[in-house]
matplotlib code that plots the C-alpha trace (Angstrom):
import matplotlib.pyplot as plt

x = [46.7, 46.9, 49.8, 52.3, 51.3, 47.6, 48.5, 50.7, 48.0, 45.4, 47.7, 48.4, 44.7, 43.9, 46.7, 45.3, 41.8, 42.9, 45.2, 42.4, 39.9, 42.4, 43.2, 39.4, 38.8, 41.7, 40.4, 36.9, 38.3, 40.3, 37.4, 35.0, 37.4, 37.8, 34.1, 33.5, 36.1, 34.8, 31.2, 32.0, 33.8, 30.7, 28.3, 30.4, 30.5, 26.8, 26.1, 28.3, 26.5, 23.1, 24.1, 25.3, 22.1, 20.0, 22.1, 21.5, 17.7, 17.5, 19.4, 17.1, 14.0, 15.2, 15.9, 12.4, 10.9, 12.8, 11.5, 7.9, 8.2, 8.6, 5.8, 3.3, 0.4, 2.2, 3.3, -0.2, -1.7, -5.2, -4.9, -5.7, -3.1, -5.4, -5.6, -1.8, -1.3, -3.6, -1.9, 1.4, -0.1, -1.0, 2.3, 4.4, 2.6, 3.3, 6.9, 7.6, 8.5, 9.3, 7.8, 4.7, 3.3, 4.1, 2.9, 2.1, 1.4, 0.8, 3.1, 1.0, 1.7, -1.8, -1.3, -2.5, -0.8, -0.8, -3.4, -5.8, -5.4, -5.3, -2.4, -0.9, 2.9, 3.7, 5.3, 7.6, 11.3, 11.6, 8.6, 10.1, 13.4, 11.8, 9.4, 12.4, 14.0, 16.5, 16.4, 16.7, 16.0, 14.6, 14.0, 13.2, 10.4, 6.9, 4.4, 1.3, -0.9, 0.0, 2.2, 5.0, 8.6, 9.2, 11.8, 10.8]
y = [33.6, 30.4, 28.2, 27.7, 24.0, 25.0, 27.5, 25.0, 22.3, 24.7, 25.8, 22.1, 21.2, 24.2, 23.2, 19.6, 20.8, 23.2, 20.5, 17.9, 20.3, 21.1, 17.5, 16.7, 19.4, 18.1, 14.5, 15.6, 17.5, 14.5, 12.1, 14.2, 14.4, 10.6, 10.0, 12.4, 10.7, 7.2, 8.3, 9.9, 6.8, 4.7, 7.0, 6.9, 3.1, 3.0, 5.3, 3.1, -0.1, 1.5, 2.6, -0.9, -2.4, 0.1, -0.7, -4.4, -3.9, -1.7, -4.2, -7.0, -4.8, -3.9, -7.5, -8.3, -5.5, -6.7, -10.3, -9.0, -7.0, -10.1, -12.1, -13.2, -11.5, -8.2, -8.5, -9.5, -6.4, -7.6, -6.9, -3.3, -1.2, -1.4, -5.3, -5.5, -3.2, -5.3, -8.4, -7.0, -6.5, -10.2, -11.2, -9.1, -10.5, -14.0, -13.3, -11.6, -8.3, -5.6, -2.9, -1.1, -0.8, -0.6, 1.6, 0.5, 3.2, 3.5, 5.6, 8.7, 8.3, 7.2, 4.6, 2.7, 1.6, -2.0, -1.1, 0.0, 3.8, 5.8, 8.2, 10.5, 10.3, 11.8, 14.8, 12.8, 12.6, 8.9, 8.3, 10.5, 8.7, 5.2, 6.0, 7.0, 3.7, 4.8, 2.6, 4.8, 5.1, 8.4, 9.5, 9.7, 11.9, 12.4, 9.9, 11.3, 8.6, 8.5, 11.7, 9.5, 9.5, 6.7, 5.6, 5.1]
z = [71.0, 69.0, 69.6, 66.8, 66.6, 66.1, 63.4, 61.5, 61.7, 60.4, 57.6, 56.6, 56.8, 54.5, 52.1, 52.0, 51.3, 48.6, 47.0, 47.2, 45.6, 42.8, 42.2, 42.2, 39.6, 37.4, 37.7, 36.7, 33.7, 32.4, 33.2, 31.2, 28.3, 28.4, 28.6, 25.7, 23.6, 24.3, 23.8, 20.5, 19.3, 20.4, 18.6, 15.4, 15.5, 16.2, 13.2, 11.0, 12.2, 11.6, 8.1, 7.3, 8.6, 6.6, 3.4, 3.9, 4.5, 1.5, -0.7, 0.5, -0.2, -3.7, -4.5, -3.4, -5.5, -8.5, -7.9, -7.6, -10.8, -12.9, -11.4, -14.1, -12.3, -12.3, -15.9, -17.1, -18.8, -18.3, -14.6, -13.5, -11.6, -8.6, -8.8, -9.1, -6.1, -4.0, -5.1, -3.9, -0.5, -0.1, -1.8, 0.6, 3.6, 2.4, 1.6, 5.0, 3.4, 6.0, 3.8, 4.9, 1.4, -2.2, -5.0, -8.6, -11.2, -14.9, -17.1, -16.3, -12.6, -11.7, -9.0, -6.1, -2.9, -2.0, 0.6, -2.2, -1.7, -4.9, -5.5, -8.1, -8.3, -11.7, -10.1, -7.9, -8.8, -8.3, -10.7, -13.4, -13.2, -13.1, -16.0, -18.1, -17.3, -14.6, -11.5, -8.4, -4.7, -3.3, 0.2, 2.9, 1.7, 3.1, 1.7, 0.0, 1.4, 5.1, 5.7, 7.0, 5.8, 3.3, 0.9, -2.8]

ax = plt.figure().add_subplot(projection="3d")
ax.plot(x, y, z, "-o")
ax.set_aspect("equal")
plt.show()
């Protein structure tokens, strides 16, 4: 037979183990909740910062496009659409534009990228709006020239 002292010691040890396990589980639960809350707040702030950065980059790009649209070489009707597009490639490299390429098209939607690739954009929503005189930004949509998402 076990002594009373041994039984009480075993009982107290089991009580300590069960209490410790329970407290550990409760601590883990609250720690997970705290981490989830902090992580969610961080992700929300990150998304907000990325959106602000994207807005700034887009505004900068739009200002650049507006500036390029009034360049004498672009406005000169004796230059072909292809020549104007290729001019934009060299101009954008000189100006440090972050854009991969530009598209210039005639009023029928026959265009060229600034890399010299021919494209037909008359069916694109951004082209229909722009050709009717409505400035707009469309995208991200899949590019017809390189199958990557782009903003137009």
